[in-house]
N, C-alpha and C positions, 0 to 999 in steps of 0.2 A: 577352689575346693579346699576343704579343711584337711591338712596332712594327717591329723590324728584319725579322722574318719576313714581315710584310705588305709591306714595301718590296721584299724579295727576290722575293716571290710575283708582283709586278706587273712585274718587269723585262722580261718577254717583250714587253710593249707597246712598248718602245723599238725592237724589230726588226720590228714588225707592218707589213706593206705598206699596210694601210688608213690609216696615218698619212700616207701620201703621196698619198692620194686625197681626193675630196670626201666629207666625213663623211655627207652626206645620202644618198649611194649605199647606205650600210649601214643606213640607217633610212628606207626608202622609205615614202611615204604609201600608204594603202590603194589597191589597184588598180594601183600602179606596180610595175615589175619589179625583182627583186633579182638579176637575171642578172649584171650587171656586178660587183656586190659579191661574189657567189659565185665569179666568175672570178678576182678579185683574191685571195680566200681560197685558191683552189686552188693558187696559185703561192707562197703565204706559208709560210715555214719555221716559223712559230710557231702554225700553225693548231691543232695538238693542245692547246697550252697555252691558247689563246683559247677553244676549245670547253670545256675543263675548267673554266676560269674562269666561263664563262657558265652551265654546269650547276651549279657549286658555289654560285653567287651568285643563282641563280634568275632570270637574265635572260629576259625574255619578249618583248622588242621588238627588232627589228633583225636583222642577219645577224651571227652569231658563229661562228667556226670553220668557216665554209662552210655553215652551216645557217640556213635562214630560220625565221620564227616558228613555223609549224606543225611543222617538223622538230625545232626545239628542244623544243617541248612533248612530242613523241613520245619524243625521246631522254631527256628528264627523267623521263617515266613509266617507261621501260625501266631507268634507273639507280636509280629509287626501288623498283622491284620486287625 
């Protein structure tokens, strides 16, 4: 893999709104709400890139691209089919 491509691939993170919030909001403990994280994602301009990253790298925990853990699993199954 080209290291430069990897760096360019992750540049969306620089513009992610979650960088300005409490990281624990995006990785809530079992039973805690992910509502605030999803609200942040809804206003984020790089949400599509974040979701694509999560699906392409198999992220299973946390809120990525506005989707919670169960939603990520469903989206991963849909993209794999």
